[in-house]
N, C-alpha and C positions, 0 to 999 in steps of 0.2 A: 478868354483863351486866344482869340484872334489877335488881340493887341500884343500878347507875349510872342506869338509866332512872328508877327510883323516886325517886332522889335529885333529879334534875332536875325531874321532874314535881311533886314535893312543893314544890320551890323556886318553880316558876312558879305553882302553885296558891295559894301564900301571898303573892303579890305584891300590893301595894296597887293601887288603881285607876289612879293616876297613872303607875305603872311599867308597867302593861299598855298604857296609851296610848302611852307612849314606845316600847315594843317594837313596837306596831302601826305607828307612824310609821317606825321603823327598817326593818322588814320591807317596808313599802310602798315606801320609797325604794330598797331593794335590788332589788325587783321592777322598778321603773321603770328603774334603771340597767342591769340586766342583760338585760331582755327588751324593753322598749319602745324604748330607745335602740338596741339591736342591730338591731331590725327596721327602724327608720326612718333611722338615721344611719350605722350601721356595716355596710352591706351588703357581701357578699363580691364586690367588683368584679373581683378577679383570676380568680375561678372563672367569672364571667360572661363576661369578655373573652377568656380564654385556655383552650384545650381541654386541654392536657396540663401536667403538673407542670414539665417542662423549659422550656416556653414561659413559664410563670409565673416560674420561677427566673431565666431570662434577662432578663425584664422588670425584676424586682426588682434584679438586679445592675446593669443598665443605669441604673436610676434612682438607685441609691446612688452609683455611680461617676461620674455625670454632673457635669461641672465647674460 
């Protein structure tokens, strides 16, 4: 396991500056997608509106089968 970690650490340490900037941008975008969007746009409405799992399941089935 140590050899694998050393392999990747060595690879990231030898990256040029532009590649580190690209990795920073990629990681920042992933953080925004998974954390910021989840907090503000994808709130757990079913958990807030329904108390039990069976109520949530009934609501979802009702919405899916609605004509």
